[in-house]
C-alpha positions in Angstrom: 80.4 87.3 111.9 78.9 90.4 110.3 82.3 92.1 110.6 84.0 89.3 108.6 81.3 89.5 105.9 81.8 93.3 105.7 85.6 92.8 105.3 85.0 90.2 102.6 82.7 92.6 100.8 85.3 95.4 101.1 87.9 93.0 99.7 85.7 92.2 96.7 85.0 95.9 96.0 88.7 96.5 96.4 89.6 93.8 93.9 87.0 95.2 91.4 88.3 98.7 91.8 91.9 97.5 91.4 91.0 95.7 88.2 89.1 98.6 86.7 91.7 101.2 87.6 94.8 99.1 86.8 95.3 100.8 83.3 95.2 104.2 84.9 97.6 103.1 87.6 99.9 101.6 85.0 99.8 104.9 83.0 100.7 106.8 86.1 103.5 104.3 86.8 104.8 104.7 83.2 104.8 108.5 83.6 106.7 108.4 86.9 109.2 105.6 86.1 109.5 105.7 82.3 110.5 102.0 82.0 107.4 100.1 80.9 107.8 100.7 77.2 107.8 98.1 74.5 105.6 96.9 71.7 103.2 95.2 74.1 101.1 97.4 76.4 102.0 96.1 79.9 100.5 99.1 81.7 97.3 97.3 82.9 99.4 94.4 84.2 102.0 96.7 85.9 99.2 98.9 87.3 97.3 96.0 88.9 99.5 95.7 92.0 99.8 99.5 92.2 96.0 99.9 92.2 95.7 97.1 94.7 98.2 98.8 97.0 96.2 102.1 96.6 92.7 100.8 97.1 93.4 98.4 100.0 94.4 101.0 102.6 91.9 103.5 101.2 88.8 101.3 101.5 89.8 99.4 104.7 90.8 102.6 106.5 87.7 104.4 105.5 85.2 101.6 106.1 87.0 98.7 107.8 85.9 99.1 111.4 87.6 97.0 114.0 90.9 95.3 113.2 91.2 97.1 109.9 94.9 97.5 110.1 95.4 93.8 110.8 93.5 93.1 107.5 95.5 95.7 105.6 98.7 94.2 106.9 97.8 90.6 106.0 96.3 91.5 102.6 99.3 93.7 101.6 101.8 91.0 102.1 101.4 89.4 98.6 101.4 92.7 96.8 104.4 93.9 98.8 106.3 90.7 98.0 105.5 91.1 94.3 106.7 94.7 94.3 109.9 93.8 96.2 110.7 90.8 94.0 109.9 92.3 90.6 110.6 96.1 91.0 112.9 96.8 93.9 114.5 99.7 92.1 111.2 101.6 92.1 109.8 100.6 95.5 109.1 104.3 96.3 106.1 104.3 94.0 104.0 101.6 95.7 105.0 103.0 99.1 103.9 106.5 98.0 100.6 105.4 96.6 99.9 103.2 99.6 100.5 106.2 101.9 98.2 108.4 99.7 95.5 105.8 99.8 95.8 105.5 103.6 95.7 109.2 104.1 92.6 109.5 101.9 91.0 106.7 103.8 91.8 108.3 107.1 90.2 111.6 105.9 87.1 109.8 104.7 86.9 107.9 108.0 87.2 111.1 110.0 84.6 112.8 107.9 82.2 109.9 108.4 82.7 109.8 112.1 82.3 113.6 112.4 79.0 113.5 110.4 77.7 110.8 112.7 78.5 112.9 115.8 76.5 115.9 114.5 
């Protein structure tokens, strides 16, 4: 029961981080893809799924505990469906930031486990 509460807490933190960093992720997306332009600033909206895809593997890999990859897989389905449906031509971007988030989370997880062993 405590594990589920921890996962829900991580999910809430991940949603908050995704919301707060969505303009930055949208700016990065705009610099890489160069197709967001227009008179309305869509960068925060475009950056929300990108930030979600980055922070989900980062936080759940670093602090998820048991069945963290199951949670990552289930929670990534809506974001992956959104990216495939709306931006198939640039699918490399969410894959790359998801892998970067996972690698950073793996590094944090290994650092935390190493510090507990000492």
